[in-house]
LOSEKOL-896284 format. One record per residue (C-alpha): x, y, z; residue in three letters. Coordinates in steps of 0.05 Angstrom, whole numbers, plus 5000, padded with zeros to 4 digits. Layout:
N
XYZAla ...
This chain:
412
582276438265Met 587676808226Asn 586977388177Ala 589478068159Thr 588778578216Glu 583379098202Pro 585879808195Ala 582280088256Asn 583879528304Thr 586379778370Ser 593879688378Pro 592979428449Ser 589778788423Val 595278278409His 591077658395Thr 591077368325Ala 585377708288Pro 579577298260Ser 578077238186Pro 573077788172Ala 567477358144Arg 567876798195Glu 568577308251Phe 562377688229Ile 558277058221Val 560176798290Leu 558777458324Val 552077498287Ala 550276798310Leu 551976958382Met 547577578379Met 542177188341Ser 541076718399Met 536677258430Thr 532777378366Ala 532176628353Leu 529576508424Ala 524177028409Ile 522076908337Asp 522076148330Ala 516976088386Ile 512076598357Leu 508276118311Pro 507375658372Ala 503476168414Phe 496675868397Asp 499175168413Asn 502175408478Ile 495675758497Arg 491975098484Ala 496974698526Asp 498575188582Ile 492875508622Ala 492576268615Met 487676788642Asn 488377228580Asn 490877068510Pro 495577678514Asn 499377318570Gln 503076908518Ala 506777558501Gln 510077508570Leu 514376948540Leu 517777508502Ile 517878018558Ser 520877558611Leu 526577368564Leu 528178108554Phe 527778218630Cys 532977668641Gly 537177948584Leu 537178638613Gly 539078428684Leu 544077918660Gly 547978438621Gln 549378818685Leu 553578228708Val 556077958642Ser 559278608619Gly 563478748681Pro 565478018687Leu 567578008614Ser 572178608627Asp 575078258687Ala 575677528664Leu 575777588588Gly 570377488536Arg 570676728526Lys 569576528598Lys 563176938601Ile 560976648535Leu 561475948564Tyr 557876138629Ala 552276468590Gly 551375868544Leu 550975388603Ile 545675828637Leu 541775868571Phe 541875108566Leu 539175048637Leu 533475538624Gly 531675208559Thr 531474518592Ser 526574798644Leu 522075048587Cys 522174358555Val 519174038618Ile 514574618639Ala 507374428654Gln 504775108676Asp 505575838656Leu 509676028718Thr 514975488704Thr 515175678631Leu 516276408647Leu 521776248698Ile 525275838644Gly 524676418595Arg 527576898647Phe 533476428658Ile 534376368583Gln 534777128581Gly 539977138636Leu 544076628598Gly 543676938529Val 546077598558Ser 553177298559Gly 553677168484Pro 549877798468Tyr 553978278510Ile 560577938493Cys 559077968418Ala 558478728421Ile 564678788465Ser 568778348419Ile 566978798360Val 568879408401Arg 575479068420Asp 577379008347Lys 574279608313Phe 572380338325Ser 568880928293Gly 565380868226Arg 568780198213Gln 565579938276Met 558880188251Ala 560179838185Lys 561879178219Ile 555879248265Met 551279368205Ser 553678738171Val 552878358236Val 545878648242Met 544378428171Met 545877698189Ile 542777798257Phe 536277978222Ile 536777438169Thr 536876898222Val 530377118256Pro 527277208187Ala 527976458180Leu 526476298253Ala 518776308250Pro 519075838191Thr 523775388230Ile 518875398288Gly 512975258242Gln 516774698209Gly 518574368275Ile 511174378296Met 509373998232Leu 512973388260Ile 512873518335Ala 509673958389Asp 511874648412Trp 516774368463Arg 521174108406Ala 522774838389Ile 526374888456Phe 530174248438Val 532374618376Phe 534875188420Tyr 539074688459Leu 542374438395Leu 543675148369Tyr 547075348434Ala 551474728434Leu 553674858362Ile 555375588378Val 559175368440Gly 563474868401Val 564875388347Trp 567175898400Ile 571675378433Phe 575375188370Phe 575175818328Arg 574676458369Leu 580876778399Asp 580577178464Glu 580177918444Thr 581578228512Leu 588878128535Pro 590078048609Lys 593778708614Glu 587579078589Asn 582678758637Arg 579179138693Ile 579378768760Pro 572578558784Phe 571579018844Ser 566079458871Val 570280078858Lys 571979858787Gly 564779718770Ile 562480368802Ser 567680768763Asp 565480428699Gly 558180598712Phe 559981318727Lys 563981368663Thr 558081118621Val 552681508656Ile 556582168659Ser 557782168584Asn 551882548554Arg 552582248485Leu 552781528510Thr 547281628562Ala 542781978512Gly 543481468457Tyr 542580898507Thr 535881188527Leu 534081288454Ala 535880568438Met 531080338492Gly 525580778465Leu 526380568392Phe 526979828407Phe 521179878456Gly 516080068403Cys 519179548357Phe 518379018412Leu 511179228418Gly 510279008346Tyr 513878348358Ile 509578198418Asn 503278328378Ser 505478048311Ser 502577358317Gln 495777628338Gln 495878168284Ile 497477698226Phe 493877068248Gln 487977328289Asp 486578008258Leu 488477868186Tyr 487477108185Gly 493976928151Thr 494576258186Gly 501075898172Lys 502976458123Leu 504576868185Phe 511776608181Thr 512276858108Val 509977558125Tyr 514177598189Phe 520377328154Gly 519377778094Gly 519078398137Leu 525278168175Ala 528978098109Leu 527078828094Val 530579008159Leu 536578588140Gly 536978918071Phe 536679598104Ser 542379418151Ser 546479198090Phe 544779858056Phe 547180228118Asn 553679838119Ser 555080058047Arg 553780798059Phe 555080948132Val 562481108122Glu 560681598067Arg 554581938098Leu 555681848173Gly 551681518228Met 547882138250His 545882338180Phe 542781658163Ile 539481508230Ser 536382198238Arg 532982178171Arg 530481468183Ala 527181698247Val 523482248209Phe 520881718161Val 518381278218Ile 514481848250Ile 511682128184Ala 509381458157Ser 506181278224Ser 502381938225Leu 499681798155Leu 497681088175Phe 494181358236Leu 490181848194Val 488281268148Leu 485480868207Gln 480881448225Leu 477081328160Phe 477880588143Ile 480279928173Ala 487079808139Pro 487379178097Ser 493078678102Leu 496778958042Trp 496279668071Met 499279428137Phe 504879048101Val 506879668061Ile 506880088124Tyr 510879558163Ala 515879508106Ser 517280258109Ile 518180198185Leu 522779598180Phe 527179918128Phe 527780538171Ser 529280158235Phe 534779788198Gly 538080468189Leu 537180638262Val 539180048306Phe 546379928286Gly 548080668283Asn 545080838351Leu 548980288384Asn 555480488350Ala 554481218370Ile 553181028442Ala 559380578445Met 563981058408Glu 566781418470Pro 567180778512Met 573180408483Gly 576980398549His 571080068586Val 567779688529Ala 565079108571Gly 561979538626Ile 559480028574Ala 556179488533Ala 553079218597Ala 550179878619Val 547880068549Ile 544879378536Gly 541679298604Ala 538679988606Thr 535979968535Ser 533379258544Ser 529579418608Leu 526680058577Ile 524679678514Ser 521779098554Met 517279568594Ser 514979958533Leu 514279338489Gly 510078978542Thr 505679588551Phe 504479668477Ile 503478928466Gly 498578838523Gln 494579418494Ala 492978998433Tyr 485479048420Asn 484478688354His 486879288315Ser 493579598295Val 491980258328Met 496180128392Pro 502579978354Ile 501480568306Thr 500881038365Leu 507080718394Gly 510980848329Phe 508981578333Ile 509881758406Ile 515981358425Val 520481528365Pro 518682258375Thr 521282208446Leu 527381848420Gly 528782388369Leu 528482928423Leu 533282528467Val 538382458411Thr 537983198396Leu 539383338469Trp 545182848469Ala 548283118405Asp 547683828432Gly 551783668493Gly 556883288452His 557983878405Lys 558884358464Lys 564083888493His 567883858427Gln 567884608420Ser 
């Protein structure tokens, strides 16, 4: 790929830069492998429950949680290895592992085998996910990085907005296993695109040798930085309550509100709200700043959830009431996710791979635990996720205030 060098590109990167649009789309598709692996399978949960023996209907949510567990643990390896060996080699290794896990899911006959396959999928997808973030950090910094990440997030959200419809469409002509065949084809297409069109963004002279000391030093650098550590924890908290919604979404729309196949329309529509919000952020973040936008979005999440909680004390919310509430949440989260990640990565340019690994792994494991807890609390009402959207973002807000306070002291 060849194009004009972006203004904020690090001078230490000597590879030919990618055309902005194609680069953004490819990075978004790499990151979207995770979202696609989650969202396309959601409409199939009832079919999977009918085909695979489960003790509790909520156990189907573990198909989401185990993927996030693999993703979190895989990033601890993928990040340091990408700093030592380069981004593209880790991309290939992750794609191969993803293909193996997906193949196991295709032939699974029991829940244990299916969950193992999902865990391996998570391990594999950690390569493209972590390298995508590191590649962006290799080429951009500061508010321009936040702008690129917001555009990436916009596409990243547009893909999963369509994913449930894709999954539903596949099941019209085949069973739920065909969705995993679709995953195989998607990964192969991304792999071929990377091979022919993506340049290596980490020159050999900038690589960190893969050693215990090097990894240890990288971890210390990340953990000892109050801003990065605080925003990493906050990312885990915010995405944790969001994952609680994703885990419960199929049951909320199809079981509680009886939307049937229209579940994919509601889910996709809300995801598009998130994508539009990310686009809005990309247009204004350079003017207003990451902290200004994300802080106010968090206040909206907490305030709207408190109002929705009060509403539930008097009546059972109807479908349209829930959709309005969820739309407000999704728009607000679109202003939070890209900015929090960019703030956390901002001081970590010299150890981008390890930083992305620690940030991604820690936030993923936190979000997996919280999301599983909130999802398993589903009780045929929206009360559990509402409480989650009040308590968890409040904790996240307090953490970011603590992190920002230490950063300001350091600057002074």
